[in-house]
TORKEMAR-998634 format. One line per field, with one value per residue: residue number from 1; residue in three letters; y, x, z negated of N, C-alpha, C, CB in turn. Coordinates in steps of 0.05 Angstrom, whole numbers, plus 32768, in hexadecimal, padded with zeros to 4 digits. Each point is the difference from the previous one (the first is absolute). Glycine has a CB too. Example, Ala and Ser with C-alpha at 12.3 -4.5 7.8 and 13.67 -1.06 7.14 Angstrom:
<pts>
i	1/2
aa	Ala/Ser
n_c2	7F8E/802C
n_c1	8108/801F
n_c3	7F64/8027
ca_c2	8018/8018
ca_c1	7FEE/8010
ca_c3	8000/7FFF
c_c2	8018/8016
c_c1	8012/7FF1
c_c3	8000/7FF2
cb_c2	7FE9/7FF3
cb_c1	7FDA/8018
cb_c3	7FE7/802B
</pts>
This chain:
<pts>
i	1/2/3/4/5/6/7/8/9/10/11/12/13/14/15/16/17/18/19/20/21/22/23/24/25/26/27/28/29/30/31/32/33/34/35/36/37/38/39/40/41/42/43/44/45/46/47/48/49/50/51/52/53/54/55/56/57/58/59/60/61/62/63/64/65/66/67/68/69/70/71/72/73/74/75/76/77/78/79/80/81/82/83/84/85/86/87/88/89/90/91/92/93/94/95/96/97/98/99/100/101/102/103/104/105/106/107/108/109/110/111/112/113/114/115/116/117/118/119/120/121/122/123/124/125/126/127/128/129/130/131/132/133/134/135/136/137/138/139/140/141/142/143/144/145/146/147/148/149/150/151/152/153/154/155/156/157/158/159/160/161/162/163/164/165/166/167/168/169/170/171/172/173/174/175/176/177/178/179/180/181/182/183/184/185/186/187/188/189/190/191/192/193/194/195/196/197/198/199/200/201/202
aa	Met/Lys/Leu/Ser/Ser/Val/Ile/Ala/Gly/Ala/Ser/Ala/Ala/Ile/Val/Ala/Phe/Gln/Ala/Ala/Ala/Tyr/Ala/Tyr/Ala/Gly/Glu/Ala/Asp/Leu/Leu/Arg/Pro/Pro/Gly/Ala/His/Gly/Glu/Lys/Asp/Phe/Leu/Ser/Arg/Cys/Val/Lys/Cys/Gly/Lys/Cys/Ile/Glu/Ala/Cys/Pro/Tyr/Arg/Ala/Leu/His/Ala/Ala/Gly/Asn/Gly/Asp/Gly/Met/Ala/Val/Gly/Thr/Pro/Tyr/Val/Asp/Ala/Arg/Glu/Gln/Ala/Cys/Arg/Leu/Cys/Glu/Asp/Phe/Pro/Cys/Val/Asn/Ala/Cys/Pro/Thr/Asp/Ala/Leu/Arg/Asp/Ile/Glu/Lys/Arg/Pro/Asp/Val/Arg/Met/Gly/Val/Ala/Val/Ile/Asp/Glu/Glu/Ala/Cys/Ile/Ala/Phe/Gln/Gly/Met/Arg/Cys/Glu/Val/Cys/Tyr/Arg/Ala/Cys/Pro/Leu/Ile/Asp/Glu/Ala/Ile/Val/Ile/Asp/Tyr/Arg/Met/Arg/Glu/Gly/Asp/Ala/Ile/His/Ser/Val/Phe/Ala/Pro/Val/Ile/Val/Glu/Asp/Lys/Cys/Val/Gly/Cys/Gly/Leu/Cys/Val/Glu/Arg/Cys/Val/Val/Ser/Glu/Pro/Val/Val/Ala/Val/Arg/Ile/Ala/Ser/Asp/Ala/Glu/Arg/Ala/Arg/Gly/Ala/Gly/Ala
n_c2	7F70/7FFE/805C/7FE7/7FFF/8042/7FE0/7FBC/803D/8038/7FE3/7FE0/8029/8011/7FCF/8004/803F/8003/7FCC/8017/8049/7FED/7FE2/8024/8030/7FBC/8000/8042/7FCD/7FD2/7FE8/7FCA/800B/7FC2/7FD7/8010/7FD2/8045/802E/7FE0/7FF0/8040/8012/7FCB/800F/8067/7FFD/803C/7FE2/801A/7FC7/8011/803E/8003/7FEE/802B/8019/803A/8033/7FDE/801F/802C/7FFD/7FEE/8028/7FFF/7FD7/7FD1/8022/7FDB/802A/8028/7FD5/7FCF/8017/8038/801A/8054/7FBD/804F/7FE6/7FBC/7FAD/7FCF/8015/7FC6/8016/7FE2/7FFC/8019/805A/7FF7/7FB6/7FFB/803B/7FCE/8000/7FF4/7F9E/8033/7FE6/7FBB/7FEB/802B/7FBE/8025/8030/8003/800F/8030/7FEB/8043/7FE5/7FF7/803F/8016/8007/8033/7FEC/8048/800A/7FD5/8037/7FC1/800D/8025/7FB5/8012/7FB7/8011/7FCA/8029/7FC8/7FBD/8017/7FEC/7FB8/7FE2/7FD7/8012/7FE3/8001/802B/8014/7FE1/801D/7FF3/800C/7FF8/8007/8050/7FDC/8014/7FE6/7FDB/8019/7FFC/7FCF/8022/7FFC/7FE3/8004/7FBE/801A/7FC3/8005/7FBC/8019/8039/7FD4/8031/8017/804A/7FD5/8006/803A/8020/800C/8005/802C/8010/801B/8018/7FCD/7FCC/8006/7FC7/7FF4/7FF4/7FC6/7FF8/8006/7FCE/8015/7FF1/7FC7/8000/800B/7FE3/7FC5/8004/8016
n_c1	7DAD/7FA4/800D/8013/8029/8027/8013/8018/8013/7FF7/8002/802D/8033/801C/8008/8018/8009/8007/8030/803A/8010/7FFA/802A/8008/7FF8/8018/7FF5/7FC8/8016/7FAA/8013/7FDC/7FE3/8015/7FFA/8026/801C/8032/7FF5/7FEA/7FF3/8001/7FE5/7FCC/7FD0/7FED/7FCF/8040/7FD5/801B/7FE1/804F/8007/7FBC/801C/8035/7FCB/8018/7FE7/8011/7FFB/801D/7FD8/8025/7FF0/8000/8021/7FDF/8013/7FE8/7FFB/7FD2/7FDF/8047/7FDD/8034/7FE7/8004/801A/8023/7FCE/7FF8/8022/7FD0/7FE4/8000/7FCC/7FE0/7FFE/802E/7FB2/8037/7FD3/7FBE/800B/800B/7FC4/803E/8002/8006/8004/8004/8025/7FD6/800E/8029/803B/8010/7FCF/801A/8036/7FE2/8052/8015/8007/803A/8021/8012/802F/7FE2/7FC2/801E/7FFD/800C/8050/801F/8008/7FE0/7FEC/7FCE/7FF4/7FF4/8004/8010/7FC4/7FF6/7FFA/7FD2/8043/801A/8044/8003/8025/8022/8049/8025/803D/8000/802F/800D/8016/800E/8028/7FF7/8027/7FC8/7FE9/7FE8/7FFD/7FAC/8027/7FC9/8011/7FCD/7FDC/8024/7FD4/7FD6/7FF4/7FCE/8027/7FD4/8031/7FEF/8045/7FFB/7FE0/8030/8007/7FF6/8014/7FBC/8060/802B/8007/7FBA/802C/7FDE/7FE0/7FBE/802C/7FCB/7FF2/8016/803D/7FFB/7FF9/803B/802B/8003/8013/803A
n_c3	8267/7FBC/8012/7FD5/8024/800D/7FC8/7FF1/801D/7FE9/7FC1/8011/8011/7FD8/7FD0/8038/8028/7FC0/8013/802E/7FDE/7FBB/801C/8019/7FD0/7FCD/7FC2/7FE7/7FBE/800D/7FC4/8028/7FC1/7FDE/8040/802E/8037/7FF5/7FF2/8037/7FEB/7FFF/8043/8004/7FD1/8005/800D/7FEA/7FD6/7FE3/7FE6/7FDE/801D/7FED/7FCB/7FE2/7FCD/8021/8013/8009/8045/8024/8027/8000/8003/8021/7FC3/800F/8030/800A/7FAA/8015/7FBA/7FE2/7FC6/7FD7/7FC1/8008/7FCD/8003/8012/8002/800F/801A/7FC1/803A/8029/7FED/8027/801E/8009/801D/7FF4/8008/8008/8019/8029/8003/7FD1/8009/7FC4/8006/7FAF/7FB8/7FE0/7FF3/8011/802B/8046/800A/803D/8002/801C/7FE6/7FBC/8023/7FB9/802D/7FF1/801C/7FD7/7FEC/7FDB/7FF6/802E/7FDD/7FC0/8006/7FD1/8041/8006/802F/7FFE/7FAD/7FE3/8041/7FED/802D/7FE1/7FBE/7FFB/803F/8020/7FE8/7FED/7FE1/8030/7FD9/8011/7FB9/8021/8016/7FD7/7FBC/7FE8/7FFE/8015/7FF1/803F/7FDC/804F/8020/7FFB/803D/7FDF/804F/7FF5/7FB8/8036/8013/8017/7FEB/8008/7FB4/800A/803B/7FE1/7FCE/801A/7FA2/8055/802A/800F/8028/7FE5/7FC6/7FD1/802F/8046/7FD7/801B/8016/800B/802A/7FF4/7FF7/8036/7FE0/7FD3/802F/8042/7FF2
ca_c2	8004/8002/800C/7FF3/7FE7/8024/8011/7FD4/7FF6/8015/8004/7FE4/8012/8017/7FEA/7FEC/8013/8016/7FE6/7FFD/800E/8009/7FEF/8008/801F/8000/7FE6/801A/7FFB/7FFC/7FEE/7FFA/7FFD/7FEF/7FFB/7FFA/7FE3/800F/8011/7FF6/7FED/8009/801F/7FF5/7FEB/8014/800F/8016/800C/8006/7FF3/8002/800D/7FFA/7FEB/7FF0/800D/8004/8013/7FF5/7FF6/801F/8006/801E/801B/7FFB/8002/7FD8/7FF5/7FEB/7FF4/8016/7FFF/7FDC/7FFA/7FEF/8004/800B/7FF0/8021/8011/7FFC/7FEB/7FEA/7FEA/7FDC/7FEA/7FE3/7FFD/8001/800C/8009/7FE9/7FFF/8013/8003/7FE9/8001/7FFD/8009/7FF5/7FE6/7FE3/8011/7FFD/8012/800D/7FF5/8005/8018/8005/8021/8000/7FEC/801A/8005/8011/8013/8004/800B/8015/7FF5/8003/7FF1/8001/8020/8008/8010/7FEB/8010/7FE7/800E/7FEF/7FE9/8012/8008/7FE2/7FFB/7FDF/8006/7FE8/7FEB/8010/8019/7FFA/800D/7FFB/800D/8009/800B/8015/7FFE/801A/800E/7FE3/800C/8000/7FDD/800F/7FE5/8001/7FEC/7FF1/7FF2/7FE3/800A/7FF9/7FFF/8018/800D/800E/800B/801D/8013/8003/8016/800F/8011/7FFE/8017/801B/8009/801A/7FFE/7FEF/7FFE/7FE6/7FEA/8015/7FE0/7FF9/7FFC/7FED/800F/8009/7FE1/7FF9/800B/7FFD/7FF3/7FFF/800A
ca_c1	8024/7FFC/800B/800B/800E/8013/8016/8017/8016/801F/8008/800E/8013/8015/8022/800F/801A/800C/800B/801A/800F/8010/801F/801B/800A/8008/7FFC/8010/8015/7FE9/7FF3/7FE0/7FF5/800B/7FF2/800B/800B/8023/7FFC/7FE9/7FDC/7FEF/8001/7FF3/7FEE/7FF6/7FE9/7FFF/7FE9/7FFC/7FED/8019/8001/7FE9/7FFD/8012/7FF9/801D/8015/8019/7FFC/8006/8004/801B/8004/8008/802B/7FFF/7FF6/7FE8/7FF9/7FEE/7FE2/8002/7FFC/8029/8002/8020/7FF1/8000/7FE8/7FF8/801B/7FE4/8005/7FF9/7FF4/7FEE/7FEE/801A/7FE6/8005/8009/7FEC/7FF4/8013/7FF2/8012/8024/8019/8006/7FEA/800B/7FFB/7FE5/8003/801C/801B/7FF9/7FFA/8018/7FFA/8026/800F/8005/801A/800B/8010/8017/8013/7FE3/7FF3/8009/7FFB/8017/800A/7FF4/7FE6/7FF2/7FDF/7FE8/7FDF/7FE9/7FF9/7FE0/7FE2/7FFA/7FDD/8017/8006/8008/800B/8000/8015/8003/8011/8012/8011/802B/8009/800C/8014/8011/7FF7/7FFB/7FE6/7FDB/8000/7FF4/7FE3/7FFE/7FE7/8010/7FF4/7FF6/7FED/7FF5/7FED/7FE9/7FEC/7FFB/7FE1/8012/7FFF/800D/8001/7FE9/801A/802E/8009/8010/7FEB/8018/7FE5/7FED/7FF0/8016/7FF9/7FF1/7FFE/8006/7FEA/8000/8010/801A/8014/8006/800C/801C/8004/7FFA/8021
ca_c3	7FE3/7FDA/7FF6/7FF1/7FFE/801B/7FEE/7FEE/8010/800B/7FE8/8006/801C/7FF8/7FEA/8004/8007/7FF5/7FE9/8013/8002/7FE7/7FFF/800F/8000/7FF2/7FE7/7FF6/7FE0/7FE8/7FF3/8013/7FE9/8009/800E/8006/8008/8022/8003/8018/7FF7/7FEF/801A/8012/8002/7FF6/8010/7FF8/7FEF/7FED/7FE4/7FE2/7FE9/7FF6/7FEC/7FEB/7FEA/8000/8010/8004/800D/801A/801D/800F/8019/8028/8004/8002/801C/8010/7FE8/8000/7FED/7FF1/7FE2/7FF8/7FDE/7FFB/7FDE/7FE3/7FED/7FEA/8003/800E/7FE4/7FF1/8002/8001/801A/8017/8014/8024/800C/8013/8027/8014/8010/801B/7FF8/8002/7FE3/7FFC/7FF7/7FDF/7FE3/7FEE/7FF6/800D/8017/8010/8000/800F/7FFB/7FEE/7FF3/800D/7FE4/8002/7FD4/8005/7FEB/7FE3/7FE7/7FE8/800A/7FF3/7FE5/7FF4/8003/8002/7FFC/8009/801C/8007/7FE1/8018/8000/7FF8/8006/7FEF/7FFC/8019/800E/7FF1/7FE9/7FF8/7FF2/7FEB/8002/7FFD/801C/8008/7FFF/7FDC/7FE6/7FF6/800C/8011/801F/7FFC/8018/800D/8016/8011/8009/8010/8010/7FE9/7FFB/8010/8004/7FFC/8009/7FEA/7FF3/800F/7FED/7FE3/8007/7FEF/800F/800D/8013/8013/8019/7FFA/7FFE/8007/801F/8016/801C/800D/8010/800C/7FFC/8007/802F/800F/7FEE/7FFB/801A/7FFF
c_c2	801F/8014/7FF9/7FF8/8012/7FFE/7FEE/8012/8011/8001/7FF4/8008/8012/7FFC/7FF2/8003/800F/7FEA/7FF8/8027/8002/7FF6/8005/8013/7FF7/8002/8016/7FEC/7FFF/7FE8/7FF4/7FF8/7FD8/7FEC/7FF8/7FE0/8019/800E/7FFE/7FFC/8013/801C/7FEF/7FF7/8023/8002/8023/8004/8011/7FF4/7FEA/8008/800C/7FF6/7FFD/801B/8024/801B/7FFF/8006/8012/8002/800B/800D/7FFF/7FF3/7FF0/8003/7FF2/8003/800C/7FDE/7FE2/8005/8004/8018/8018/7FFC/800C/8007/7FED/7FD5/7FE9/7FF2/7FE3/7FFD/7FEF/7FF4/800D/8008/8001/7FD8/7FF4/801D/7FF7/7FF0/7FF4/7FE1/8006/7FFE/7FEB/7FDE/8019/7FF8/800D/800C/8001/7FF2/8019/7FF3/8017/8006/7FF9/8015/800C/8012/8006/800F/801C/8012/7FF5/800F/7FEC/7FFE/8011/7FF9/800E/7FE2/8013/7FF8/8006/7FE1/7FDF/7FF9/8005/7FD8/7FED/7FDD/7FF6/7FEE/7FE6/8009/8019/7FF9/8006/7FF0/800F/7FF3/801B/8027/7FF4/8018/8009/7FEC/7FFE/8000/7FE4/8010/7FE1/8000/7FF0/7FE5/7FF3/7FD2/8001/7FEB/7FEA/801C/7FEF/801E/801F/8022/7FF7/800B/801A/801C/8004/8009/801E/800D/7FFB/8020/7FF6/7FF3/7FF2/7FDE/7FEC/7FFA/7FD4/8002/7FF3/7FE3/7FFD/7FFE/7FE5/7FF0/800A/8006/7FE4/7FF6/800E/7FEF
c_c1	7FE1/801B/800C/801D/801A/800E/8006/800F/800A/800E/801D/8019/8012/800C/800C/800B/8010/8020/8021/800E/8003/8024/8014/8003/800B/7FF6/7FFE/7FF8/7FDE/7FF7/7FDF/7FF1/800A/7FF0/8006/8013/8019/7FFA/7FF3/7FF2/7FED/7FEB/7FEE/7FE3/7FE5/7FF3/8007/7FED/7FF9/7FE9/801F/8014/7FE8/800D/8014/7FF5/8012/8006/8010/8011/8002/7FF6/8006/8000/8009/801D/800E/8004/7FEE/8002/7FE8/7FED/8007/800B/8020/7FF9/801B/7FFB/8018/7FEF/7FF4/8000/7FEC/7FFF/7FF2/7FE4/7FE6/7FF6/8009/7FDB/8006/7FFE/7FE3/7FF9/8006/7FF1/8018/801D/800E/800E/7FEE/8021/8007/7FF3/8007/802E/8010/7FEE/7FFE/802A/7FFD/8023/800F/801B/8024/800D/8014/8017/8008/7FEF/8005/800B/8004/8025/8015/7FF6/7FF9/7FEB/7FDB/7FEB/7FF1/7FEF/8013/7FE1/7FF0/7FF4/7FE8/800A/801A/800B/800B/8010/8014/8014/800F/801C/8009/8014/8002/801A/800C/800E/7FFC/7FFA/7FEA/7FE3/7FFE/7FEA/7FE7/7FF2/7FF3/8010/7FEC/7FFC/7FF4/7FEE/7FEC/7FF5/7FF4/8003/7FE4/800C/7FF6/8018/8008/7FEF/800A/800D/7FFE/8018/7FE9/8020/8016/7FF7/7FE6/800C/7FF8/7FE1/7FF6/8005/7FF1/7FFF/800C/8027/800E/8007/8018/801A/8008/8004/801C/8011
c_c3	7FE9/7FF5/7FEB/8004/8013/7FE4/7FE3/800E/7FFD/7FEC/7FFB/8016/7FF1/7FE3/800B/801C/7FEE/7FF4/8013/7FFC/7FE3/7FF0/8008/8000/7FE5/7FE1/7FED/7FD7/7FF4/7FF4/8009/7FEB/8004/801B/8024/8012/8018/8004/801F/8002/7FFA/8014/800A/7FFA/7FF5/800B/7FF1/7FEB/7FF2/7FE5/7FF2/8002/7FE5/7FE1/7FEF/7FF7/8006/800C/800A/801D/8015/801C/8000/800F/8012/7FF4/8005/800E/8012/7FDE/7FF7/7FF0/7FFE/7FE4/7FE8/7FF5/7FFD/7FD4/7FFB/7FFF/7FF8/8018/7FFA/7FEE/8005/8001/7FF8/801A/8016/801D/801A/8003/8007/8011/800F/8008/8013/7FEF/8002/7FE3/7FFE/7FE7/7FD7/7FF1/7FEE/7FFF/8019/8021/8018/800D/8019/7FFF/7FE9/7FF1/8001/7FE8/8010/7FF9/8005/7FE7/7FEF/7FE3/7FE7/8018/7FFD/7FE0/7FF3/8007/8002/8001/8007/800F/7FF7/7FEB/8013/800C/8007/8000/7FFA/7FF7/801D/8027/8001/7FE1/7FFB/800F/7FF2/7FF8/7FED/8017/8005/7FFA/7FDD/7FEA/7FE8/7FFE/800A/8019/7FFF/802C/8012/8011/8016/7FFD/8021/8011/7FE3/800A/801C/8012/800A/7FFA/7FE9/7FF3/801C/7FF5/7FDC/8001/7FED/8020/8020/8003/7FF8/8005/7FDE/7FFE/800D/8012/7FFB/8015/8009/8007/8019/7FFA/7FF9/8020/8007/7FEF/8001/801F/8005/7FF4
cb_c2	8004/7FC3/8015/7FF6/7FCE/8032/8035/7FBB/7FE7/8020/8002/7FDF/8006/8023/7FF7/7FE6/8004/8029/7FE1/7FCC/8012/8002/7FE6/7FEA/8027/8006/7FCF/8043/8026/801F/8019/7FED/8036/8007/801B/802A/7FC7/7FEA/8010/7FF9/7FD7/7FEF/801E/7FF6/7FB5/800E/7FCC/800B/7FE6/8020/7FF9/7FE1/8007/7FF5/7FEA/7FD9/7FC5/7FCF/800D/7FDC/7FE1/8002/7FF8/7FF2/8016/8035/8015/7FE5/8006/7FD9/7FF6/8037/8029/7FE0/7FD7/7FE0/7FC3/8037/7FCB/8016/8028/8045/8019/7FFB/802B/7FFD/800A/8010/7FFE/7FC5/801D/803F/7FF8/7FD9/8025/800D/8018/804F/7FF0/801F/8029/8011/7FD3/8022/7FD7/7FDF/7FED/7FEC/7FE1/8039/7FCD/801A/8022/7FCC/7FEE/7FFE/7FEC/7FF8/7FCB/7FF7/800B/7FCF/8025/7FE5/7FEE/802A/7FF0/8045/7FD6/8016/7FF0/8041/8034/7FF2/8025/8044/800C/8030/8004/801B/8013/7FE5/7FEB/8025/7FE9/8013/7FEA/8013/7FF4/7FC4/8026/7FE0/8013/8028/8000/800D/8035/7FC8/8023/8018/8012/8032/7FF3/803B/7FF5/8027/800C/7FE1/803B/7FE6/7FD5/7FCB/8028/7FE9/7FCD/7FD9/7FE4/7FF1/7FE9/7FE5/7FFF/7FE2/8031/8013/7FE5/8030/8009/7FFA/8045/7FF0/8002/802D/7FFE/801D/8032/7FF7/800D/8010/8022/8003/8000/802B
cb_c1	805D/7FEB/7FEB/7FD4/7FD3/7FDA/7FED/7FEE/7FF7/7FF1/7FD0/7FCE/7FD8/7FE5/7FF2/7FE7/7FE9/7FC7/7FC1/7FE4/7FF8/7FC7/7FF0/8002/7FDD/8014/801F/7FF0/8042/7FF2/8022/800D/7FD1/8017/7FED/7FEC/7FC7/8012/8021/800B/8011/8029/8033/802C/8024/8016/7FD0/8010/8002/8017/7FB8/7FF5/8024/7FE2/7FE9/8030/7FF9/8009/7FFA/7FEA/7FEE/802A/7FEF/8016/8003/7FE7/8006/7FE8/801D/8002/802D/8009/7FD2/800E/7FD3/802D/7FEE/800A/7FE2/8020/7FF7/7FDC/8034/8002/7FFD/8024/8028/7FF1/7FDB/8042/7FEF/8030/8032/7FF1/8003/802C/7FCD/7FF6/7FFF/7FF1/8010/7FD0/8025/8001/7FF3/7FC0/8001/8026/7FF2/7FCB/8016/7FC4/7FFD/7FF2/7FD2/7FF1/7FF3/7FE1/8025/801B/7FD7/7FFE/7FF0/7FBA/7FE7/7FF6/800D/800A/802E/800E/8006/8016/7FF6/803B/8016/8022/801D/7FD5/7FEB/7FE7/7FDE/7FD0/7FD8/7FD3/7FF0/7FE1/8005/7FE1/800F/7FE7/8001/7FF0/7FF6/7FE5/8030/801C/7FF8/8002/803B/7FE3/8020/7FD9/8027/8019/7FF0/8020/8029/8018/8018/7FEA/8029/7FDE/8008/7FDA/8008/8006/7FD7/8002/8017/7FFC/8049/7FB7/7FEB/8006/8038/7FDE/800D/8022/802C/7FE3/8023/8000/7FE1/7FCB/7FF3/7FE8/7FCF/7FD5/7FF4/7FEF/7FC7/7FF4
cb_c3	8037/7FF7/8014/7FF9/7FFC/802B/8014/8000/801C/801E/7FF4/7FF8/8027/801F/7FDD/7FDF/8023/7FF0/7FEB/802F/802E/7FFC/8003/8016/801E/8029/800C/8036/7FFC/8015/7FDD/8030/7FFB/7FCD/7FD4/7FE0/7FFC/801D/7FD8/8008/7FE7/7FD0/800E/800D/7FEF/7FF0/8005/8028/8002/8024/801E/7FF2/8027/8033/801C/800A/7FDC/8005/7FF1/7FE0/7FE6/7FEE/8012/7FFB/7FEB/802B/7FE5/7FEF/7FF1/803E/7FF5/8037/8013/802E/8018/8026/7FF0/803E/7FF9/8001/8015/7FD8/7FEC/802F/7FDA/7FD9/8002/7FD7/7FE7/7FE7/7FE1/800A/7FE6/7FDF/7FFE/7FF7/8001/8018/7FFE/8028/7FE9/8052/8048/800D/8000/7FDF/7FCE/7FC3/7FE3/7FDA/7FE9/7FE7/8019/8026/7FE0/8039/7FCF/8007/7FF2/803A/8015/801A/8013/7FDE/8016/8031/8002/8010/7FE0/8010/7FE4/8013/803C/8010/7FD6/8021/7FE3/8021/801E/8000/7FD3/7FDD/7FFF/8015/7FFD/7FD1/8017/7FF2/8040/7FDC/7FFB/801E/803D/8016/8004/8007/8015/7FCE/8028/7FB0/7FF3/800B/7FDC/801C/7FC6/7FFF/8039/7FD4/7FE7/7FDB/7FFC/7FE5/802C/7FF9/7FD6/8025/8025/7FF0/804A/7FB9/7FE8/7FE7/8001/800D/803E/800F/7FD9/7FD6/8034/7FF0/7FFD/800F/7FE9/7FFE/7FF0/7FD0/8016/801C/7FDF/7FCF/8007/7FFD
</pts>
């Protein structure tokens, strides 16, 4: 038996063990790169080679750290620091050697997560006109729309409220990166695949 075959078999066994252990331990809320098909599928295929991280021209991908348990070494996006730019040629997907990232041809194919707006923190819901997240969205008027309405109990001022269209939002995180609110929390976040899966099962 060739040494390369032994190494490949051992690597596959290690990855399968890691995926099983990670699923048992619980899932971290990490925003995965474009082309990930659910956390369990992604972890069963990702060999932590870092090729997608190297391929990202915007340096939006990072390797998960020790605090992320079994996910350590896998790629994720910190949307507040640097969101995914949804490159037209998707270099991260094309660089993946194991199909952990796959089946992406155009922007609407991406399903990284879904943006969630905190209406208590969002200044637009408090009567201030902002629209930053709306303008930053690469799928403007598709994934985020503006709900123009009068402010409740106020006959003078309008509300220009951003609304997420869940089945159109790809979860790139550009709205999170550009949000002008930072205290006490950012007014918009991305609900990861793992978080949404847990919510659906609740």
